[in-house]
C-alpha positions as CSV (number, residue, x, y, z in Angstrom):
1,M,7.3,13.1,-9.6
2,A,10.5,13.2,-7.6
3,A,12.2,9.9,-6.8
4,I,11.7,8.4,-3.4
5,S,14.7,9.0,-1.1
6,L,15.9,6.4,1.3
7,R,19.2,8.2,1.9
8,D,21.2,6.6,4.7
9,R,18.4,4.3,5.7
10,R,19.7,1.0,7.1
11,L,17.6,-1.9,5.7
12,V,17.5,-5.6,6.0
13,I,15.8,-7.4,3.1
14,T,15.2,-11.1,3.4
15,G,14.9,-13.2,0.3
16,A,17.0,-10.7,-1.5
17,A,19.2,-13.0,-3.5
18,R,17.0,-13.0,-6.6
19,G,13.6,-12.1,-7.9
20,L,11.5,-9.6,-6.1
21,G,13.8,-9.4,-3.1
22,R,16.8,-8.6,-5.4
23,A,14.7,-5.9,-7.1
24,F,13.9,-4.3,-3.8
25,A,17.5,-4.4,-2.7
26,E,18.7,-2.8,-5.9
27,A,16.0,-0.1,-5.9
28,A,16.6,0.7,-2.2
29,A,20.3,1.0,-2.7
30,E,19.7,3.3,-5.7
31,A,17.5,5.4,-3.4
32,G,20.4,5.8,-1.0
33,A,19.8,3.0,1.5
34,R,22.5,0.8,3.0
35,V,21.4,-2.8,2.6
36,V,21.9,-6.2,4.1
37,V,21.0,-8.8,1.5
38,A,19.7,-11.8,3.5
39,D,19.0,-15.2,1.9
40,I,19.4,-18.9,2.3
41,L,20.8,-19.0,-1.3
42,E,24.5,-18.1,-0.5
43,E,26.0,-18.0,-3.9
44,A,23.2,-15.9,-5.4
45,G,23.0,-13.7,-2.3
46,R,26.7,-13.0,-2.3
47,E,26.6,-12.1,-6.0
48,T,23.7,-9.7,-5.4
49,A,25.5,-8.0,-2.6
50,E,28.8,-7.9,-4.5
51,T,27.1,-6.3,-7.5
52,L,25.6,-3.6,-5.3
53,A,28.9,-2.9,-3.6
54,G,30.6,-2.9,-7.0
55,A,28.2,-0.1,-8.1
56,G,29.2,2.0,-5.1
57,H,26.5,1.0,-2.7
58,A,26.8,-0.1,0.9
59,A,25.7,-3.7,0.9
60,E,26.6,-6.9,2.6
61,F,25.3,-10.5,2.3
62,A,24.0,-12.4,5.3
63,A,23.2,-16.1,5.1
64,V,20.0,-16.9,6.9
65,D,17.5,-19.7,7.2
66,I,14.4,-17.7,8.0
67,A,12.6,-20.7,9.5
68,D,15.4,-21.1,12.1
69,P,15.1,-18.8,15.2
70,D,18.8,-18.9,16.0
71,S,19.7,-18.1,12.3
72,V,17.3,-15.1,12.3
73,E,18.8,-13.8,15.6
74,A,22.3,-14.1,14.1
75,L,21.1,-12.1,11.1
76,A,19.9,-9.3,13.3
77,A,23.2,-9.2,15.1
78,Q,25.2,-9.2,11.8
79,A,22.9,-6.5,10.4
80,C,23.3,-4.3,13.4
81,G,27.1,-4.8,13.3
82,F,27.3,-3.8,9.6
83,L,24.7,-1.1,9.5
84,G,25.1,0.3,13.0
85,G,21.3,-0.2,13.5
86,I,18.2,-1.0,11.5
87,D,15.7,1.5,10.2
88,G,13.7,-0.9,8.0
89,L,12.9,-4.5,7.3
90,V,11.4,-6.1,4.2
91,N,10.2,-9.6,4.8
92,C,10.4,-11.1,1.3
93,A,11.8,-14.6,2.0
94,A,9.3,-17.3,1.1
95,V,8.8,-20.8,-0.2
96,A,7.0,-20.4,-3.6
97,T,8.8,-22.4,-6.3
98,G,7.3,-25.7,-7.5
99,I,4.6,-26.1,-4.8
100,G,1.5,-25.2,-6.8
101,G,-0.8,-27.3,-8.9
102,R,-1.9,-29.6,-6.0
103,T,-5.4,-29.8,-4.6
104,Y,-5.9,-29.5,-0.8
105,E,-6.1,-33.3,-0.7
106,E,-2.8,-33.7,-2.5
107,I,-0.6,-31.4,-0.4
108,D,1.6,-33.4,1.9
109,V,2.0,-32.5,5.5
110,E,5.8,-32.0,5.2
111,T,5.4,-29.4,2.4
112,W,2.5,-27.7,4.3
113,D,4.7,-27.3,7.4
114,R,7.7,-26.1,5.4
115,V,5.7,-23.4,3.7
116,M,4.2,-22.2,7.0
117,A,7.5,-22.3,8.8
118,V,9.2,-20.1,6.2
119,N,6.4,-17.8,4.9
120,A,4.4,-17.2,8.2
121,R,6.6,-18.1,11.1
122,G,9.7,-16.7,9.4
123,T,8.0,-13.4,9.0
124,W,7.2,-13.3,12.7
125,L,10.7,-14.4,13.7
126,A,12.3,-11.7,11.6
127,V,10.1,-9.0,13.1
128,R,10.8,-10.3,16.6
129,A,14.6,-10.3,16.0
130,M,14.7,-6.8,14.3
131,A,12.2,-5.0,16.5
132,P,14.6,-4.0,19.3
133,A,16.9,-2.2,16.7
134,L,13.9,-0.7,14.9
135,R,12.6,0.6,18.2
136,E,15.9,2.1,19.1
137,A,16.3,3.8,15.7
138,G,12.8,5.4,15.9
139,N,10.5,5.8,13.0
140,G,11.1,2.2,11.9
141,K,9.4,0.6,8.9
142,I,8.4,-3.0,8.3
143,V,7.1,-4.1,4.9
144,N,5.8,-7.7,4.7
145,I,5.5,-9.2,1.2
146,A,2.2,-11.0,1.1
147,S,0.4,-12.1,-2.1
148,D,-2.8,-11.2,-3.9
149,T,-3.6,-15.0,-4.0
150,A,-4.8,-14.6,-0.3
151,M,-7.1,-11.9,-1.4
152,W,-8.9,-13.7,-4.2
153,G,-8.5,-17.3,-3.0
154,A,-6.2,-18.9,-5.7
155,P,-7.0,-22.6,-6.1
156,L,-4.4,-25.5,-6.2
157,L,-2.1,-23.5,-3.9
158,L,-3.8,-23.7,-0.5
159,H,-0.6,-23.9,1.7
160,Y,0.9,-20.9,0.0
161,V,-2.4,-18.9,0.1
162,A,-2.9,-19.7,3.8
163,S,0.7,-18.7,4.6
164,K,0.2,-15.3,2.9
165,G,-3.1,-14.8,4.5
166,A,-1.3,-15.3,7.8
167,V,1.2,-12.6,6.7
168,I,-1.7,-10.2,6.0
169,A,-3.3,-10.9,9.4
170,M,0.0,-10.6,11.2
171,T,0.6,-7.3,9.6
172,R,-2.5,-5.8,11.1
173,S,-1.9,-7.2,14.5
174,L,1.8,-6.2,14.5
175,A,0.8,-2.7,13.5
176,R,-1.2,-2.3,16.7
177,E,1.5,-3.9,18.9
178,L,4.4,-1.9,17.4
179,G,2.6,1.4,16.8
180,S,3.4,2.7,20.3
181,D,7.1,2.2,19.4
182,G,6.7,4.4,16.3
183,I,7.2,1.4,14.1
184,A,4.9,1.2,11.0
185,V,4.0,-2.2,9.7
186,N,2.4,-2.7,6.3
187,A,2.1,-5.3,3.6
188,V,2.4,-5.3,-0.2
189,A,0.4,-8.0,-2.0
190,P,1.9,-8.5,-5.5
191,G,0.1,-10.3,-8.2
192,L,1.7,-13.1,-10.3
193,T,5.1,-11.6,-11.1
194,L,7.6,-12.8,-13.8
195,V,10.5,-13.9,-11.6
196,E,12.5,-17.2,-11.1
197,A,10.0,-18.4,-8.5
198,T,7.1,-18.3,-10.9
199,E,8.7,-19.9,-13.9
200,Y,7.0,-23.2,-13.1
201,V,3.5,-21.6,-13.1
202,P,1.5,-23.0,-16.1
203,E,1.0,-20.6,-19.1
204,E,-2.8,-20.9,-18.6
205,R,-2.5,-19.3,-15.1
206,H,-0.3,-16.5,-16.4
207,R,-2.8,-15.9,-19.1
208,T,-5.7,-15.8,-16.6
209,N,-3.9,-13.2,-14.6
210,V,-3.1,-11.0,-17.5
211,E,-6.6,-11.2,-18.9
212,G,-8.2,-10.5,-15.5
213,R,-6.2,-7.4,-14.8
214,A,-7.6,-3.9,-15.4
215,M,-4.2,-3.3,-16.9
216,S,-3.8,-6.3,-19.2
217,R,-0.1,-7.0,-19.3
218,P,2.4,-9.2,-17.5
219,Q,3.7,-8.0,-14.1
220,H,7.4,-7.4,-13.6
221,P,9.4,-6.9,-10.4
222,G,9.8,-3.2,-11.2
223,D,6.0,-2.9,-10.9
224,V,6.2,-3.7,-7.2
225,V,9.3,-1.7,-6.2
226,G,7.6,1.7,-5.9
227,A,5.1,0.6,-3.4
228,V,7.8,-1.0,-1.2
229,L,10.0,2.0,-1.3
230,F,7.1,4.3,-0.5
231,L,6.3,2.3,2.6
232,L,9.9,2.4,3.7
233,S,10.1,6.2,3.3
234,D,9.2,9.2,5.3
235,A,6.2,9.7,3.0
236,A,4.6,6.7,4.8
237,D,5.2,7.8,8.4
238,F,1.5,7.7,9.3
239,V,0.6,4.7,7.2
240,T,0.4,1.4,9.2
241,G,-1.6,-1.8,9.2
242,Q,-2.4,-1.5,5.6
243,V,-2.3,-4.1,2.7
244,L,-1.6,-2.7,-0.7
245,P,-2.4,-5.0,-3.7
246,V,0.0,-4.3,-6.6
247,N,-1.4,-6.4,-9.4
248,G,-2.6,-4.2,-12.2
249,G,-6.2,-4.4,-11.0
250,F,-6.6,-8.1,-10.8
251,V,-7.8,-7.6,-7.3
252,L,-9.8,-4.4,-6.7
253,N,-9.5,-3.8,-2.9
């Protein structure tokens, strides 16, 4: 199969400093895209952008707090300045590290609000800020990174599961609202992936996921990249409002 081309596509990828977001940025750049690496982690984000630029790709870092409306608007302005417009947005920024293992009774309100502010509200804020540029570019693509935890109801992670369930619901509603502008909005729902953000997850949970998959092996960032690149490409021009689980068959949609 021929490689997916994103030649000259202008992309903003949030949460791109490390983990899945970095994998998306690297793969998109290799596919020919120009990329803004957006993250609250400045040191790691700059290193990612500099590595891409050092490999000959067009890449720039943008510091952003995805929960802050003003910061997200500034990101959109910087991205448009560097890229000359925006063709695609990948909403990958999320709070995930170190928040699991608590029952619904044990989650504190502050943590609940922070998870919702970043994972759910931040996704909306990014779409709202980038939509004018996506509309102007025509044939825009938005890919929201959800989670299969919202599809099977993972326990001891209610705030995260609820936030990713919100991302799935927003994806469907946004697809209808933005469809008339020629903007496709889809979501990818990865399974438990071996990245920095999941290092805290107990071995028992990892084992449960591996054993429950139709393809019984650990999941790596590269397993998710193809689905995201497809949804950003011309091949997905008439695909919108969809949620694609990528988890080796742990969830059979």
